[in-house]
C-alpha positions in Angstrom: 123.5 -50.2 -20.6 127.1 -48.7 -20.5 128.6 -52.5 -21.1 126.4 -52.5 -25.2 128.8 -49.1 -26.4 131.6 -49.4 -28.2 134.7 -47.2 -27.0 138.2 -46.6 -29.1 141.1 -47.9 -26.9 144.5 -46.6 -27.8 147.0 -49.4 -28.9 149.1 -50.6 -26.4 152.5 -49.1 -25.9 155.7 -50.6 -26.1 158.9 -49.9 -24.3 162.5 -50.2 -24.5 163.3 -50.7 -21.1 161.2 -52.8 -19.2 158.3 -51.3 -16.6 157.7 -51.9 -13.5 154.4 -50.7 -11.8 152.7 -51.4 -8.1 149.3 -52.1 -7.7 147.5 -51.0 -4.9 144.5 -52.5 -4.1 141.8 -52.3 -0.9 140.1 -55.2 -1.4 137.3 -54.7 1.1 134.6 -56.5 -1.5 137.6 -59.1 -2.1 135.9 -60.8 -5.4 135.6 -57.4 -6.6 139.2 -56.4 -5.8 140.7 -59.9 -7.3 138.9 -59.2 -10.8 140.4 -55.9 -11.0 143.9 -57.1 -9.6 143.7 -60.1 -12.3 142.7 -57.5 -15.2 145.9 -55.3 -14.4 148.0 -58.0 -13.7 147.2 -58.9 -17.2 147.5 -55.6 -18.9 150.4 -54.9 -17.5 152.5 -58.7 -18.2 150.8 -58.5 -22.0 153.2 -54.9 -22.4 156.6 -56.9 -21.1 156.0 -55.3 -17.4 156.3 -56.3 -14.0 154.3 -55.2 -10.8 154.1 -55.8 -7.1 151.2 -56.1 -5.4 150.2 -53.8 -2.1 146.9 -54.3 -0.2 145.5 -51.1 1.9 142.3 -51.4 4.0 140.3 -49.0 2.1 140.1 -47.0 -0.4 140.9 -44.1 1.2 144.2 -45.4 1.6 145.1 -46.3 -1.4 146.8 -42.6 -2.6 148.4 -42.5 0.5 150.1 -46.2 0.2 150.8 -44.7 -3.6 152.3 -41.7 -2.2 155.1 -43.5 -0.1 155.8 -45.9 -2.6 156.6 -43.2 -5.0 159.2 -41.3 -1.8 160.7 -44.6 -1.2 160.3 -46.7 -4.0 161.1 -47.2 -7.5 158.1 -47.5 -9.6 157.4 -46.0 -12.9 153.9 -46.4 -12.2 151.0 -47.0 -10.3 147.4 -48.4 -10.4 144.5 -47.6 -7.9 142.3 -50.9 -7.6 139.0 -50.5 -4.9 135.7 -50.5 -5.0 133.2 -48.2 -3.2 129.3 -49.2 -3.2 126.8 -46.4 -2.4 125.2 -47.1 1.4 122.7 -45.2 3.4 125.2 -42.1 4.6 127.5 -39.6 3.0 130.3 -41.4 3.9 130.4 -42.7 0.2 131.1 -39.2 -1.3 133.7 -38.4 0.9 135.3 -41.8 -0.1 134.7 -41.3 -3.6 135.7 -38.2 -3.8 138.7 -37.6 -1.4 140.3 -40.4 -3.1 139.9 -39.5 -6.7 141.1 -35.9 -5.4 144.1 -37.3 -4.0 145.2 -39.8 -7.1 143.8 -36.9 -9.4 146.8 -34.3 -8.1 149.7 -36.8 -7.6 148.9 -37.2 -11.3 149.2 -33.4 -11.8 152.5 -33.7 -10.3 153.4 -36.2 -12.8 153.3 -39.6 -11.1 151.6 -42.3 -13.7 148.4 -43.4 -12.1 145.5 -45.7 -13.6 142.5 -45.1 -11.1 139.7 -48.3 -11.1 138.8 -47.2 -7.8 135.3 -48.2 -9.0 132.1 -45.9 -7.7 129.1 -47.3 -8.1 125.4 -48.2 -6.8 124.8 -51.8 -6.2 127.2 -54.5 -6.5 125.8 -55.8 -9.7 127.6 -52.5 -11.3 130.9 -53.3 -9.8 130.8 -56.9 -10.6 130.3 -56.2 -14.8 132.8 -53.3 -14.5 135.6 -55.3 -12.4 135.0 -59.0 -14.6 138.2 -59.4 -17.2 135.9 -60.4 -19.7 133.3 -57.1 -19.7 134.5 -53.6 -19.0 137.7 -54.8 -17.3 138.5 -51.1 -15.0 141.4 -53.1 -13.6 142.8 -53.7 -17.2 142.0 -50.1 -18.2 143.5 -48.6 -15.6 146.4 -50.0 -15.6 146.2 -49.2 -19.6 146.0 -45.6 -18.4 149.1 -46.1 -16.6 151.1 -47.9 -19.2 150.3 -45.0 -21.2 151.1 -42.2 -19.1 155.2 -43.8 -18.7 155.2 -44.2 -22.0 154.6 -40.6 -22.4 156.6 -39.5 -19.2 159.8 -41.5 -20.8 159.2 -40.2 -24.3 159.1 -36.1 -22.6 161.2 -36.6 -19.9 164.0 -35.5 -22.0 163.1 -32.7 -22.8 163.3 -28.9 -21.3 161.6 -26.1 -22.0 163.9 -23.4 -21.6 162.2 -21.3 -18.5 164.2 -20.0 -15.7 168.3 -19.4 -16.1 170.9 -21.3 -17.2 173.3 -20.8 -13.7 176.4 -22.2 -15.6 175.9 -20.2 -18.5 175.8 -17.2 -16.4 178.7 -17.9 -14.1 180.8 -18.4 -17.1 179.3 -14.9 -18.9 180.2 -13.1 -15.5 183.9 -14.4 -15.6 184.0 -13.2 -19.6 184.1 -16.8 -20.9 181.8 -17.7 -23.1 180.1 -21.1 -23.6 177.3 -20.2 -26.3 
């Protein structure tokens, strides 16, 4: 059903200096994870970027790994990959909600993250979404991260003028004018 719909895709962003992304994947379902990674790598390389890859045990560890990398490394953005297939318990809901919420909160703090932690009802849905020749959600997550990086670079040097300029106030206190 979803595979027959058409969706608009933004043109790939162009960068004047190279981008470097970290792909963080939970390979619990190895074949699905491999397809997601394959799609992400292809999209990053098509934009002229480079990538590093980190594997973590499960979807809940993906946001933590991204947060650690953001504090300790120099990546422009991140691609979160994994797959959670509904089971018989509420663990599915916890993993889906908590991993998604953590990634969203980091994004709201200014981190450029594309999220393709698949949350599906069954393996067949996951296979279709991960497959590079079908829905290519790994490539889509990389594209999202690349677009956010492009926006961050576009807006990075702008100041909103909120607050005060301590240098200007100091100069005004000594009687000189810098305006």
